[in-house]
C-alpha positions, 0 to 999 in steps of 0.5 A: 499500499502506498505510504501517507506521509503528511504532506501528500495528505495536506494537499489534497485538503486543498490548503490554500483554499481552507486557510483563505476561506477560515482567514475571511470569516475570521476576519469577518468576525473580528470586524463585527466586534467578537472577542479575539478567543471567538475569532480563533474558534471561528477561524478553526471551525472553518478551517477543519470544515474546508479540510473536510470538503477538500478531502472529499472532493479529492476522493470523489473526483480522483478518477477525473484528476487521474485524467487532468491532473495526475500529479494530485496526491491520490491519482499520483498513489502518493496517499491511500484513499483509506487514509483520507477517509480516515481522515475525513472521519477525524475532520468530522469527529473535530469539526462538529464539537468545534461547530457546537461551541460557536452556539447551536444556532451558529453549529446548524448554519455551519454545518448545514453549509457544509452538508450542502457544499459536499452533496450538492457539488457532488450531483450538480457539478457539471449541471447548469444548476453548479451555482446552487450549492456555493449560493446556499453555502455562502448565505450560510456563512452570515449566519454562522457569524451572526448567531456564534458565541463561546462555550456553546452560548451562542446568540439569538440575533439573525443576520441581516437581508443584505449581508446574506444576500451579499454572501450569496451572490460572492459565492456564485462569483466565487463559483465561476472565477475558481471554475474558469481554470478548468473549462477547457477539459470539462468542455472535453468531457461534456460537462455543462456547469453554470460558468461553462455555459456562460463561457461559451456565450460571452467568451473566456477572457471577457467572463474571466474579466466581468467575473473578476471586477464583480467579485472585487465590487461585491467584496467591497460591498460585503465590507461597506455593508458591514460597518453601516447595515452590520452583520447582525 
C-alpha cells in the first residue's frame, strides 16, 4: 500500500482554499467586534470544515484528476484513499464539537453549509445548476457569524438580509472564478456547469474579466455593509 506522508494528505485538503476561507470568516468575526477567542474559534471551525470538503472533493474526483491532473496526491498514489477517508472521519469528529462551541444556531448554520457544499457539488457539479451549492453555503456564513458565541452559547440575533444576499452573490462569483481554469477540460468531457454555459456565450477572457471585477465589487460591498448595515 502507498505510504501516507503528511504533505500529500495536506495537499489533498486544498489548503489554500481552506486557509483563505477560514481567514476571511475569522476576519468577518473580528470586524463584527467578536472577542479574540471567538475569532480564533471561528477560524479553527472553518479551517477544519474546509479541509473535510477538500478531502471529499479529491476522493470524489480522483478519476477525473487522473485524467486531468495526474500529479494530485490520490491519482499519483502518494496517499491511499482509505487514509483520506480516515482523515475525513477525524475531521468530522473534530468540526462538529468546534461548530457546537460557537452556539447551537451557529453550528446548525455552518454544518448545513458543509452538507450543502459536499452533497450539492457532487450532484450538480457538471450541470447548469452547479451554482446552487455555492450560493446556499455562502448565504449561511453570515448566520454562522451572527449567531456565534463562545462555549456553546450563541446569540439569537439573525443576520441582516443585506449581508446574506451579498454573501450569496459572492458565492456565485467565486464559483465562476474558481471554475474558469478547468473549463477546457470540462468542455472536452461534455460538462455543462453554469460557468461553462456562460463561457460559451461570452468567451472565457471576457468572463474572467467580468467575474473578477464583480467579485472585487462584492467584496467591497460586504465590507461597506458590515460597517453600515451591520452583520446582525
